[in-house]
All heavy atoms as TSV, in Angstrom:
chain	resi	resn	atom	element	x	y	z
A	1	MET	N	N	0.838	-1.129	0.008
A	1	MET	CA	C	-0.004	0.003	-0.015
A	1	MET	C	C	0.898	1.209	-0.028
A	1	MET	O	O	1.818	1.334	0.770
A	1	MET	CB	C	-0.912	-0.005	1.197
A	1	MET	CG	C	-1.782	1.155	1.272
A	1	MET	SD	S	-2.750	1.388	2.715
A	1	MET	CE	C	-3.477	-0.065	3.158
A	2	ILE	N	N	0.585	2.089	-0.902
A	2	ILE	CA	C	1.387	3.335	-1.034
A	2	ILE	C	C	0.552	4.457	-0.412
A	2	ILE	O	O	-0.540	4.718	-0.810
A	2	ILE	CB	C	1.715	3.620	-2.480
A	2	ILE	CG1	C	2.492	2.441	-3.126
A	2	ILE	CG2	C	2.457	4.950	-2.591
A	2	ILE	CD1	C	2.684	2.624	-4.554
A	3	SER	N	N	1.188	5.138	0.523
A	3	SER	CA	C	0.514	6.302	1.099
A	3	SER	C	C	1.290	7.550	0.804
A	3	SER	O	O	2.520	7.483	0.600
A	3	SER	CB	C	0.394	6.120	2.642
A	3	SER	OG	O	1.676	6.062	3.183
A	4	PRO	N	N	0.638	8.659	0.706
A	4	PRO	CA	C	1.346	9.869	0.387
A	4	PRO	C	C	2.248	10.248	1.508
A	4	PRO	O	O	2.031	9.931	2.655
A	4	PRO	CB	C	0.237	10.913	0.161
A	4	PRO	CG	C	-0.911	10.368	0.887
A	4	PRO	CD	C	-0.816	8.880	0.842
A	5	SER	N	N	3.349	10.897	1.172
A	5	SER	CA	C	4.306	11.275	2.158
A	5	SER	C	C	3.657	12.393	3.020
A	5	SER	O	O	3.002	13.251	2.528
A	5	SER	CB	C	5.627	11.767	1.563
A	5	SER	OG	O	5.318	12.870	0.759
A	6	PRO	N	N	3.905	12.343	4.309
A	6	PRO	CA	C	3.301	13.392	5.192
A	6	PRO	C	C	3.985	14.697	4.853
A	6	PRO	O	O	5.179	14.785	4.623
A	6	PRO	CB	C	3.630	12.888	6.562
A	6	PRO	CG	C	4.803	11.967	6.440
A	6	PRO	CD	C	4.682	11.363	5.075
A	7	THR	N	N	3.177	15.729	4.844
A	7	THR	CA	C	3.733	17.071	4.646
A	7	THR	C	C	3.829	17.776	5.980
A	7	THR	O	O	2.960	17.631	6.854
A	7	THR	CB	C	2.807	17.866	3.709
A	7	THR	OG1	O	1.504	17.947	4.274
A	7	THR	CG2	C	2.694	17.214	2.336
A	8	GLN	N	N	4.812	18.588	6.082
A	8	GLN	CA	C	5.023	19.333	7.307
A	8	GLN	C	C	4.186	20.562	7.258
A	8	GLN	O	O	4.243	21.345	6.297
A	8	GLN	CB	C	6.496	19.636	7.521
A	8	GLN	CG	C	6.781	20.292	8.815
A	8	GLN	CD	C	8.263	20.552	9.001
A	8	GLN	OE1	O	9.015	20.349	8.064
A	8	GLN	NE2	N	8.634	20.983	10.183
A	9	GLN	N	N	3.401	20.801	8.280
A	9	GLN	CA	C	2.620	22.012	8.338
A	9	GLN	C	C	3.450	23.187	8.808
A	9	GLN	O	O	4.337	23.028	9.637
A	9	GLN	CB	C	1.439	21.774	9.291
A	9	GLN	CG	C	0.624	20.608	8.897
A	9	GLN	CD	C	-0.897	20.945	9.055
A	9	GLN	OE1	O	-1.243	21.963	9.578
A	9	GLN	NE2	N	-1.697	20.095	8.502
A	10	PRO	N	N	3.158	24.351	8.231
A	10	PRO	CA	C	3.974	25.526	8.682
A	10	PRO	C	C	3.625	25.803	10.169
A	10	PRO	O	O	2.551	25.546	10.675
A	10	PRO	CB	C	3.437	26.638	7.798
A	10	PRO	CG	C	2.102	26.220	7.351
A	10	PRO	CD	C	2.117	24.699	7.276
A	11	PRO	N	N	4.612	26.325	10.866
A	11	PRO	CA	C	4.369	26.633	12.271
A	11	PRO	C	C	3.289	27.728	12.449
A	11	PRO	O	O	3.203	28.636	11.632
A	11	PRO	CB	C	5.722	27.137	12.769
A	11	PRO	CG	C	6.447	27.568	11.574
A	11	PRO	CD	C	5.984	26.734	10.435
A	12	ALA	N	N	2.496	27.537	13.435
A	12	ALA	CA	C	1.377	28.480	13.675
A	12	ALA	C	C	1.984	29.818	14.151
A	12	ALA	O	O	2.925	29.833	14.937
A	12	ALA	CB	C	0.422	27.938	14.728
A	13	PRO	N	N	1.473	30.901	13.654
A	13	PRO	CA	C	1.983	32.206	14.051
A	13	PRO	C	C	1.640	32.418	15.549
A	13	PRO	O	O	0.579	32.094	15.996
A	13	PRO	CB	C	1.296	33.209	13.162
A	13	PRO	CG	C	0.113	32.533	12.708
A	13	PRO	CD	C	0.401	31.102	12.655
A	14	GLU	N	N	2.592	32.987	16.267
A	14	GLU	CA	C	2.389	33.273	17.705
A	14	GLU	C	C	1.515	34.490	17.853
A	14	GLU	O	O	1.732	35.467	17.188
A	14	GLU	CB	C	3.665	33.431	18.416
A	14	GLU	CG	C	4.508	32.175	18.456
A	14	GLU	CD	C	5.791	32.415	19.259
A	14	GLU	OE1	O	5.819	33.356	20.096
A	14	GLU	OE2	O	6.738	31.658	19.030
A	15	ARG	N	N	0.522	34.417	18.719
A	15	ARG	CA	C	-0.340	35.593	18.952
A	15	ARG	C	C	0.314	36.488	20.028
A	15	ARG	O	O	0.730	36.001	21.022
A	15	ARG	CB	C	-1.661	35.125	19.420
A	15	ARG	CG	C	-2.487	34.407	18.396
A	15	ARG	CD	C	-3.870	34.152	18.853
A	15	ARG	NE	N	-4.621	33.579	17.781
A	15	ARG	CZ	C	-5.793	33.944	17.371
A	15	ARG	NH1	N	-6.395	34.933	18.026
A	15	ARG	NH2	N	-6.448	33.364	16.389
A	16	VAL	N	N	0.385	37.738	19.666
A	16	VAL	CA	C	0.934	38.711	20.584
A	16	VAL	C	C	-0.215	39.465	21.220
A	16	VAL	O	O	-1.024	40.017	20.547
A	16	VAL	CB	C	1.872	39.640	19.836
A	16	VAL	CG1	C	2.440	40.701	20.777
A	16	VAL	CG2	C	2.945	38.901	19.141
A	17	GLN	N	N	-0.251	39.427	22.532
A	17	GLN	CA	C	-1.285	40.110	23.251
A	17	GLN	C	C	-1.006	41.623	23.249
A	17	GLN	O	O	0.165	42.037	23.471
A	17	GLN	CB	C	-1.376	39.667	24.715
A	17	GLN	CG	C	-1.828	38.258	24.879
A	17	GLN	CD	C	-3.298	38.094	24.568
A	17	GLN	OE1	O	-3.996	39.019	24.355
A	17	GLN	NE2	N	-3.742	36.860	24.579
A	18	PRO	N	N	-1.942	42.475	22.886
A	18	PRO	CA	C	-1.703	43.891	22.890
A	18	PRO	C	C	-1.476	44.374	24.313
A	18	PRO	O	O	-2.054	43.866	25.251
A	18	PRO	CB	C	-2.994	44.544	22.312
A	18	PRO	CG	C	-4.027	43.447	22.506
A	18	PRO	CD	C	-3.336	42.150	22.501
A	19	GLY	N	N	-0.630	45.375	24.467
A	19	GLY	CA	C	-0.365	45.931	25.801
A	19	GLY	C	C	-1.557	46.631	26.319
A	19	GLY	O	O	-2.435	47.113	25.555
A	20	SER	N	N	-1.696	46.671	27.609
A	20	SER	CA	C	-2.832	47.323	28.210
A	20	SER	C	C	-2.681	48.863	27.994
A	20	SER	O	O	-1.612	49.442	28.213
A	20	SER	CB	C	-2.955	46.988	29.655
A	20	SER	OG	O	-1.827	47.453	30.395
A	21	THR	N	N	-3.778	49.445	27.640
A	21	THR	CA	C	-3.774	50.918	27.434
A	21	THR	C	C	-4.332	51.551	28.703
A	21	THR	O	O	-5.228	51.000	29.367
A	21	THR	CB	C	-4.659	51.326	26.261
A	21	THR	OG1	O	-5.979	50.850	26.428
A	21	THR	CG2	C	-4.078	50.759	24.993
A	22	PRO	N	N	-3.888	52.680	29.038
A	22	PRO	CA	C	-4.416	53.376	30.250
A	22	PRO	C	C	-5.879	53.731	30.025
A	22	PRO	O	O	-6.265	54.144	28.940
A	22	PRO	CB	C	-3.505	54.603	30.425
A	22	PRO	CG	C	-2.921	54.839	29.120
A	22	PRO	CD	C	-2.818	53.469	28.448
A	23	ILE	N	N	-6.661	53.669	31.093
A	23	ILE	CA	C	-8.091	54.025	31.001
A	23	ILE	C	C	-8.200	55.526	30.992
A	23	ILE	O	O	-7.691	56.212	31.889
A	23	ILE	CB	C	-8.884	53.412	32.153
A	23	ILE	CG1	C	-8.843	51.897	32.091
A	23	ILE	CG2	C	-10.292	53.882	32.135
A	23	ILE	CD1	C	-9.441	51.234	33.310
A	24	ARG	N	N	-8.817	56.016	29.940
A	24	ARG	CA	C	-8.962	57.530	29.810
A	24	ARG	C	C	-10.415	57.819	30.105
A	24	ARG	O	O	-11.301	57.390	29.440
A	24	ARG	CB	C	-8.598	57.940	28.391
A	24	ARG	CG	C	-8.331	59.470	28.320
A	24	ARG	CD	C	-7.850	59.790	26.937
A	24	ARG	NE	N	-9.010	60.314	26.252
A	24	ARG	CZ	C	-9.141	60.382	24.925
A	24	ARG	NH1	N	-8.157	59.904	24.177
A	24	ARG	NH2	N	-10.160	60.884	24.366
A	25	ARG	N	N	-10.626	58.619	31.125
A	25	ARG	CA	C	-12.005	59.019	31.450
A	25	ARG	C	C	-12.478	60.107	30.509
A	25	ARG	O	O	-11.765	61.004	30.164
A	25	ARG	CB	C	-12.042	59.522	32.887
A	25	ARG	CG	C	-11.928	58.439	33.917
A	25	ARG	CD	C	-12.312	58.957	35.247
A	25	ARG	NE	N	-12.322	57.865	36.213
A	25	ARG	CZ	C	-12.340	58.025	37.520
A	25	ARG	NH1	N	-12.308	59.198	38.039
A	25	ARG	NH2	N	-12.430	56.977	38.288
A	26	ARG	N	N	-13.743	59.951	30.178
A	26	ARG	CA	C	-14.351	60.961	29.324
A	26	ARG	C	C	-14.744	62.164	30.221
A	26	ARG	O	O	-14.814	62.049	31.429
A	26	ARG	CB	C	-15.594	60.431	28.619
A	26	ARG	CG	C	-15.318	59.273	27.715
A	26	ARG	CD	C	-16.509	58.822	27.021
A	26	ARG	NE	N	-17.633	58.621	27.917
A	26	ARG	CZ	C	-18.719	57.875	27.641
A	26	ARG	NH1	N	-18.777	57.246	26.480
A	26	ARG	NH2	N	-19.660	57.773	28.549
A	27	THR	N	N	-15.015	63.260	29.561
A	27	THR	CA	C	-15.415	64.445	30.331
A	27	THR	C	C	-16.794	64.181	30.911
A	27	THR	O	O	-17.685	63.521	30.309
A	27	THR	CB	C	-15.533	65.707	29.423
A	27	THR	OG1	O	-16.394	65.412	28.366
A	27	THR	CG2	C	-14.175	66.085	28.936
A	28	GLY	N	N	-17.038	64.607	32.084
A	28	GLY	CA	C	-18.301	64.329	32.768
A	28	GLY	C	C	-18.385	63.058	33.565
A	28	GLY	O	O	-19.358	62.609	34.042
A	29	GLU	N	N	-17.165	62.436	33.727
A	29	GLU	CA	C	-17.140	61.171	34.486
A	29	GLU	C	C	-16.413	61.374	35.811
A	29	GLU	O	O	-15.725	60.431	36.300
A	29	GLU	CB	C	-16.420	60.076	33.671
A	29	GLU	CG	C	-17.360	59.453	32.663
A	29	GLU	CD	C	-16.817	58.121	32.155
A	29	GLU	OE1	O	-15.681	57.744	32.568
A	29	GLU	OE2	O	-17.483	57.452	31.344
A	30	THR	N	N	-16.562	62.521	36.360
A	30	THR	CA	C	-15.996	62.678	37.705
A	30	THR	C	C	-16.876	61.896	38.676
A	30	THR	O	O	-17.984	61.528	38.377
A	30	THR	CB	C	-15.955	64.169	38.088
A	30	THR	OG1	O	-17.275	64.692	38.116
A	30	THR	CG2	C	-15.109	64.937	37.114
A	31	SER	N	N	-16.348	61.717	39.898
A	31	SER	CA	C	-17.117	60.896	40.815
A	31	SER	C	C	-18.450	61.622	41.216
A	31	SER	O	O	-19.445	61.014	41.413
A	31	SER	CB	C	-16.276	60.673	42.088
A	31	SER	OG	O	-15.871	61.916	42.671
A	32	ALA	N	N	-18.439	62.954	41.258
A	32	ALA	CA	C	-19.598	63.727	41.573
A	32	ALA	C	C	-20.672	63.531	40.456
A	32	ALA	O	O	-21.879	63.398	40.694
A	32	ALA	CB	C	-19.308	65.206	41.791
A	33	ALA	N	N	-20.163	63.611	39.180
A	33	ALA	CA	C	-21.127	63.484	38.069
A	33	ALA	C	C	-21.712	62.087	38.045
A	33	ALA	O	O	-22.915	61.926	37.748
A	33	ALA	CB	C	-20.340	63.806	36.785
A	34	ARG	N	N	-20.883	61.068	38.306
A	34	ARG	CA	C	-21.451	59.702	38.296
A	34	ARG	C	C	-22.474	59.511	39.432
A	34	ARG	O	O	-23.477	58.794	39.264
A	34	ARG	CB	C	-20.320	58.694	38.432
A	34	ARG	CG	C	-19.579	58.506	37.133
A	34	ARG	CD	C	-18.474	57.466	37.232
A	34	ARG	NE	N	-17.464	57.983	38.072
A	34	ARG	CZ	C	-16.557	57.279	38.674
A	34	ARG	NH1	N	-16.541	56.010	38.600
A	34	ARG	NH2	N	-15.607	57.879	39.380
A	35	PHE	N	N	-22.252	60.152	40.557
A	35	PHE	CA	C	-23.213	60.064	41.680
A	35	PHE	C	C	-24.529	60.771	41.284
A	35	PHE	O	O	-25.597	60.204	41.495
A	35	PHE	CB	C	-22.580	60.754	42.880
A	35	PHE	CG	C	-23.519	60.794	44.093
A	35	PHE	CD1	C	-23.781	59.666	44.869
A	35	PHE	CD2	C	-24.137	62.006	44.447
A	35	PHE	CE1	C	-24.639	59.687	45.879
A	35	PHE	CE2	C	-24.989	62.055	45.503
A	35	PHE	CZ	C	-25.240	60.872	46.225
A	36	ILE	N	N	-24.461	61.911	40.669
A	36	ILE	CA	C	-25.658	62.632	40.261
A	36	ILE	C	C	-26.401	61.809	39.199
A	36	ILE	O	O	-27.607	61.699	39.219
A	36	ILE	CB	C	-25.320	64.036	39.760
A	36	ILE	CG1	C	-24.844	64.897	40.949
A	36	ILE	CG2	C	-26.510	64.725	39.064
A	36	ILE	CD1	C	-24.267	66.223	40.571
A	37	LYS	N	N	-25.690	61.249	38.223
A	37	LYS	CA	C	-26.312	60.408	37.182
A	37	LYS	C	C	-27.011	59.205	37.853
A	37	LYS	O	O	-28.092	58.851	37.416
A	37	LYS	CB	C	-25.257	59.939	36.191
A	37	LYS	CG	C	-24.801	60.970	35.283
A	37	LYS	CD	C	-23.732	60.370	34.320
A	37	LYS	CE	C	-23.098	61.415	33.459
A	37	LYS	NZ	N	-22.069	60.859	32.605
A	38	ALA	N	N	-26.362	58.608	38.819
A	38	ALA	CA	C	-26.971	57.437	39.486
A	38	ALA	C	C	-28.216	57.825	40.206
A	38	ALA	O	O	-29.177	57.036	40.334
A	38	ALA	CB	C	-25.943	56.828	40.436
A	39	LEU	N	N	-28.306	59.024	40.747
A	39	LEU	CA	C	-29.555	59.486	41.409
A	39	LEU	C	C	-30.624	59.843	40.404
A	39	LEU	O	O	-31.803	59.542	40.612
A	39	LEU	CB	C	-29.251	60.723	42.262
A	39	LEU	CG	C	-28.506	60.467	43.566
A	39	LEU	CD1	C	-28.250	61.785	44.289
A	39	LEU	CD2	C	-29.211	59.471	44.467
A	40	LEU	N	N	-30.303	60.509	39.315
A	40	LEU	CA	C	-31.313	61.020	38.388
A	40	LEU	C	C	-31.772	59.974	37.343
A	40	LEU	O	O	-32.890	60.073	36.929
A	40	LEU	CB	C	-30.729	62.202	37.642
A	40	LEU	CG	C	-30.502	63.464	38.486
A	40	LEU	CD1	C	-29.921	64.562	37.635
A	40	LEU	CD2	C	-31.758	63.947	39.164
A	41	ARG	N	N	-30.992	58.990	37.086
A	41	ARG	CA	C	-31.359	58.012	36.052
A	41	ARG	C	C	-32.669	57.270	36.386
A	41	ARG	O	O	-33.564	57.190	35.556
A	41	ARG	CB	C	-30.228	57.030	35.808
A	41	ARG	CG	C	-30.500	56.083	34.692
A	41	ARG	CD	C	-29.253	55.262	34.295
A	41	ARG	NE	N	-28.302	56.071	33.651
A	41	ARG	CZ	C	-27.046	56.205	34.060
A	41	ARG	NH1	N	-26.576	55.551	35.070
A	41	ARG	NH2	N	-26.214	56.981	33.349
A	42	PRO	N	N	-32.876	56.757	37.597
A	42	PRO	CA	C	-34.149	56.095	37.918
A	42	PRO	C	C	-35.328	57.044	37.854
A	42	PRO	O	O	-36.443	56.643	37.441
A	42	PRO	CB	C	-33.991	55.563	39.316
A	42	PRO	CG	C	-32.524	55.628	39.620
A	42	PRO	CD	C	-31.912	56.604	38.747
A	43	ILE	N	N	-35.139	58.297	38.249
A	43	ILE	CA	C	-36.246	59.268	38.236
A	43	ILE	C	C	-36.682	59.498	36.790
A	43	ILE	O	O	-37.864	59.510	36.453
A	43	ILE	CB	C	-35.789	60.610	38.897
A	43	ILE	CG1	C	-35.551	60.346	40.385
A	43	ILE	CG2	C	-36.885	61.649	38.715
A	43	ILE	CD1	C	-34.892	61.495	41.072
A	44	PHE	N	N	-35.735	59.665	35.882
A	44	PHE	CA	C	-36.032	59.892	34.487
A	44	PHE	C	C	-36.706	58.668	33.840
A	44	PHE	O	O	-37.582	58.764	33.021
A	44	PHE	CB	C	-34.812	60.273	33.646
A	44	PHE	CG	C	-34.403	61.716	33.850
A	44	PHE	CD1	C	-33.094	62.027	34.205
A	44	PHE	CD2	C	-35.354	62.727	33.722
A	44	PHE	CE1	C	-32.696	63.314	34.354
A	44	PHE	CE2	C	-34.961	64.054	33.947
A	44	PHE	CZ	C	-33.617	64.349	34.282
A	45	LYS	N	N	-36.283	57.463	34.310
A	45	LYS	CA	C	-36.847	56.235	33.763
A	45	LYS	C	C	-38.335	56.154	34.209
A	45	LYS	O	O	-39.212	55.731	33.385
A	45	LYS	CB	C	-36.131	55.006	34.292
A	45	LYS	CG	C	-34.894	54.685	33.511
A	45	LYS	CD	C	-34.315	53.334	33.956
A	45	LYS	CE	C	-33.141	52.986	33.116
A	45	LYS	NZ	N	-32.609	51.675	33.502
A	46	VAL	N	N	-38.621	56.510	35.418
A	46	VAL	CA	C	-40.040	56.486	35.953
A	46	VAL	C	C	-40.889	57.467	35.116
A	46	VAL	O	O	-41.972	57.131	34.697
A	46	VAL	CB	C	-40.090	56.827	37.446
A	46	VAL	CG1	C	-41.499	57.144	37.889
A	46	VAL	CG2	C	-39.447	55.678	38.271
A	47	PHE	N	N	-40.356	58.691	34.889
A	47	PHE	CA	C	-41.108	59.652	34.059
A	47	PHE	C	C	-41.324	59.116	32.674
A	47	PHE	O	O	-42.408	59.301	32.102
A	47	PHE	CB	C	-40.381	60.989	34.027
A	47	PHE	CG	C	-40.577	61.843	35.267
A	47	PHE	CD1	C	-39.501	62.565	35.810
A	47	PHE	CD2	C	-41.769	61.907	35.932
A	47	PHE	CE1	C	-39.596	63.315	36.915
A	47	PHE	CE2	C	-41.905	62.649	37.049
A	47	PHE	CZ	C	-40.853	63.348	37.562
A	48	TYR	N	N	-40.327	58.498	32.099
A	48	TYR	CA	C	-40.443	57.959	30.756
A	48	TYR	C	C	-41.541	56.885	30.686
A	48	TYR	O	O	-42.426	56.937	29.764
A	48	TYR	CB	C	-39.118	57.346	30.337
A	48	TYR	CG	C	-39.160	56.580	29.025
A	48	TYR	CD1	C	-39.212	57.280	27.799
A	48	TYR	CD2	C	-39.224	55.167	29.019
A	48	TYR	CE1	C	-39.258	56.533	26.621
A	48	TYR	CE2	C	-39.303	54.511	27.825
A	48	TYR	CZ	C	-39.313	55.183	26.613
A	48	TYR	OH	O	-39.372	54.498	25.464
A	49	PHE	N	N	-41.566	56.014	31.674
A	49	PHE	CA	C	-42.588	54.943	31.649
A	49	PHE	C	C	-43.962	55.505	31.926
A	49	PHE	O	O	-44.939	54.992	31.397
A	49	PHE	CB	C	-42.207	53.801	32.596
A	49	PHE	CG	C	-41.113	52.973	32.095
A	49	PHE	CD1	C	-39.887	52.815	32.784
A	49	PHE	CD2	C	-41.192	52.296	30.903
A	49	PHE	CE1	C	-38.883	52.064	32.364
A	49	PHE	CE2	C	-40.160	51.476	30.418
A	49	PHE	CZ	C	-39.024	51.379	31.137
A	50	ILE	N	N	-44.061	56.485	32.812
A	50	ILE	CA	C	-45.351	57.120	33.040
A	50	ILE	C	C	-45.913	57.774	31.823
A	50	ILE	O	O	-47.146	57.659	31.446
A	50	ILE	CB	C	-45.269	58.129	34.243
A	50	ILE	CG1	C	-45.103	57.388	35.558
A	50	ILE	CG2	C	-46.488	58.997	34.279
A	50	ILE	CD1	C	-44.803	58.272	36.730
A	51	ILE	N	N	-45.029	58.520	31.097
A	51	ILE	CA	C	-45.498	59.183	29.878
A	51	ILE	C	C	-45.886	58.212	28.806
A	51	ILE	O	O	-46.919	58.364	28.152
A	51	ILE	CB	C	-44.405	60.157	29.406
A	51	ILE	CG1	C	-44.262	61.340	30.332
A	51	ILE	CG2	C	-44.672	60.692	27.959
A	51	ILE	CD1	C	-43.083	62.227	30.079
A	52	ASN	N	N	-45.154	57.130	28.709
A	52	ASN	CA	C	-45.548	56.105	27.696
A	52	ASN	C	C	-46.848	55.422	28.139
A	52	ASN	O	O	-47.673	55.125	27.250
A	52	ASN	CB	C	-44.422	55.051	27.545
A	52	ASN	CG	C	-43.424	55.413	26.549
A	52	ASN	OD1	O	-43.600	56.329	25.804
A	52	ASN	ND2	N	-42.324	54.694	26.591
A	53	GLY	N	N	-47.033	55.210	29.366
A	53	GLY	CA	C	-48.302	54.617	29.857
A	53	GLY	C	C	-49.503	55.550	29.580
A	53	GLY	O	O	-50.572	55.136	29.175
A	54	ILE	N	N	-49.296	56.840	29.792
A	54	ILE	CA	C	-50.356	57.814	29.498
A	54	ILE	C	C	-50.683	57.810	28.083
A	54	ILE	O	O	-51.853	57.996	27.675
A	54	ILE	CB	C	-49.942	59.210	30.069
A	54	ILE	CG1	C	-49.938	59.248	31.600
A	54	ILE	CG2	C	-50.817	60.298	29.504
A	54	ILE	CD1	C	-49.399	60.460	32.210
A	55	ARG	N	N	-49.677	57.678	27.197
A	55	ARG	CA	C	-49.911	57.722	25.774
A	55	ARG	C	C	-50.719	56.523	25.308
A	55	ARG	O	O	-51.477	56.625	24.326
A	55	ARG	CB	C	-48.595	57.769	24.989
A	55	ARG	CG	C	-47.915	59.115	25.140
A	55	ARG	CD	C	-46.576	59.111	24.466
A	55	ARG	NE	N	-46.678	58.842	23.075
A	55	ARG	CZ	C	-45.698	58.418	22.258
A	55	ARG	NH1	N	-44.508	58.302	22.790
A	55	ARG	NH2	N	-45.861	58.194	20.982
A	56	THR	N	N	-50.532	55.376	25.976
A	56	THR	CA	C	-51.198	54.137	25.480
A	56	THR	C	C	-52.385	53.697	26.262
A	56	THR	O	O	-53.250	52.960	25.732
A	56	THR	CB	C	-50.164	52.988	25.487
A	56	THR	OG1	O	-49.653	52.803	26.812
A	56	THR	CG2	C	-49.037	53.265	24.548
A	57	HIS	N	N	-52.562	54.155	27.485
A	57	HIS	CA	C	-53.704	53.705	28.337
A	57	HIS	C	C	-54.569	54.893	28.709
A	57	HIS	O	O	-54.128	55.871	29.311
A	57	HIS	CB	C	-53.203	53.023	29.601
A	57	HIS	CG	C	-52.449	51.782	29.339
A	57	HIS	ND1	N	-51.940	51.409	28.161
A	57	HIS	CD2	C	-52.085	50.813	30.206
A	57	HIS	CE1	C	-51.302	50.272	28.276
A	57	HIS	NE2	N	-51.363	49.913	29.506
A	58	LYS	N	N	-55.805	54.776	28.429
A	58	LYS	CA	C	-56.774	55.895	28.694
A	58	LYS	C	C	-57.021	56.004	30.203
A	58	LYS	O	O	-57.233	57.107	30.670
A	58	LYS	CB	C	-58.096	55.670	27.935
A	58	LYS	CG	C	-57.931	55.500	26.481
A	58	LYS	CD	C	-58.789	56.444	25.736
A	58	LYS	CE	C	-58.806	56.214	24.246
A	58	LYS	NZ	N	-57.619	56.715	23.600
A	59	LEU	N	N	-56.953	54.931	30.883
A	59	LEU	CA	C	-57.227	54.933	32.355
A	59	LEU	C	C	-56.122	55.736	33.081
A	59	LEU	O	O	-56.349	56.543	33.972
A	59	LEU	CB	C	-57.300	53.539	32.934
A	59	LEU	CG	C	-57.708	53.398	34.360
A	59	LEU	CD1	C	-59.080	54.034	34.606
A	59	LEU	CD2	C	-57.699	51.956	34.795
A	60	LEU	N	N	-54.881	55.571	32.678
A	60	LEU	CA	C	-53.807	56.293	33.220
A	60	LEU	C	C	-53.913	57.809	32.883
A	60	LEU	O	O	-53.557	58.669	33.725
A	60	LEU	CB	C	-52.417	55.767	32.745
A	60	LEU	CG	C	-51.960	54.459	33.374
A	60	LEU	CD1	C	-50.664	54.074	32.723
A	60	LEU	CD2	C	-51.745	54.656	34.844
A	61	THR	N	N	-54.367	58.089	31.690
A	61	THR	CA	C	-54.593	59.508	31.337
A	61	THR	C	C	-55.627	60.143	32.198
A	61	THR	O	O	-55.443	61.236	32.717
A	61	THR	CB	C	-55.037	59.571	29.850
A	61	THR	OG1	O	-54.111	58.900	29.039
A	61	THR	CG2	C	-55.178	61.045	29.410
A	62	LEU	N	N	-56.695	59.406	32.415
A	62	LEU	CA	C	-57.742	59.935	33.325
A	62	LEU	C	C	-57.274	60.124	34.718
A	62	LEU	O	O	-57.545	61.130	35.355
A	62	LEU	CB	C	-58.939	58.977	33.308
A	62	LEU	CG	C	-60.134	59.355	34.212
A	62	LEU	CD1	C	-60.741	60.662	33.666
A	62	LEU	CD2	C	-61.169	58.281	34.221
A	63	LEU	N	N	-56.493	59.180	35.236
A	63	LEU	CA	C	-55.881	59.236	36.572
A	63	LEU	C	C	-54.936	60.457	36.652
A	63	LEU	O	O	-54.974	61.204	37.676
A	63	LEU	CB	C	-55.135	57.973	36.911
A	63	LEU	CG	C	-54.547	57.893	38.306
A	63	LEU	CD1	C	-55.614	57.881	39.345
A	63	LEU	CD2	C	-53.685	56.622	38.395
A	64	ALA	N	N	-54.155	60.712	35.665
A	64	ALA	CA	C	-53.227	61.850	35.676
A	64	ALA	C	C	-53.993	63.163	35.643
A	64	ALA	O	O	-53.618	64.064	36.357
A	64	ALA	CB	C	-52.298	61.772	34.412
A	65	ILE	N	N	-55.090	63.267	34.896
A	65	ILE	CA	C	-55.875	64.442	34.843
A	65	ILE	C	C	-56.534	64.731	36.170
A	65	ILE	O	O	-56.579	65.833	36.669
A	65	ILE	CB	C	-56.893	64.382	33.688
A	65	ILE	CG1	C	-56.216	64.436	32.358
A	65	ILE	CG2	C	-57.938	65.461	33.804
A	65	ILE	CD1	C	-57.112	64.142	31.174
A	66	VAL	N	N	-57.073	63.679	36.826
A	66	VAL	CA	C	-57.682	63.827	38.130
A	66	VAL	C	C	-56.708	64.242	39.178
A	66	VAL	O	O	-56.972	65.112	40.035
A	66	VAL	CB	C	-58.374	62.492	38.509
A	66	VAL	CG1	C	-58.797	62.517	39.974
A	66	VAL	CG2	C	-59.570	62.216	37.635
A	67	LEU	N	N	-55.472	63.681	39.137
A	67	LEU	CA	C	-54.471	64.053	40.106
A	67	LEU	C	C	-53.997	65.508	39.928
A	67	LEU	O	O	-53.657	66.218	40.882
A	67	LEU	CB	C	-53.267	63.113	40.056
A	67	LEU	CG	C	-53.546	61.731	40.621
A	67	LEU	CD1	C	-52.312	60.821	40.411
A	67	LEU	CD2	C	-53.865	61.809	42.124
A	68	LEU	N	N	-53.911	65.968	38.680
A	68	LEU	CA	C	-53.493	67.297	38.430
A	68	LEU	C	C	-54.575	68.307	38.755
A	68	LEU	O	O	-54.370	69.419	39.163
A	68	LEU	CB	C	-53.020	67.471	36.997
A	68	LEU	CG	C	-51.700	66.782	36.686
A	68	LEU	CD1	C	-51.386	66.904	35.121
A	68	LEU	CD2	C	-50.553	67.307	37.447
């Protein structure tokens, strides 16, 4: 039985890990700004969902009118 001669595979290229880059903070990412964002984000989300609910549900619209 004749088998083909084995061929040598080229060596796999070595992967070089990129060096770590320093973390650059964007403007507005001071600790005070992040604290204020953390406080205001849930409030804005609640307002967003209330407004969407008012737009789609007539009962919520009536409730909002009565409360105002």
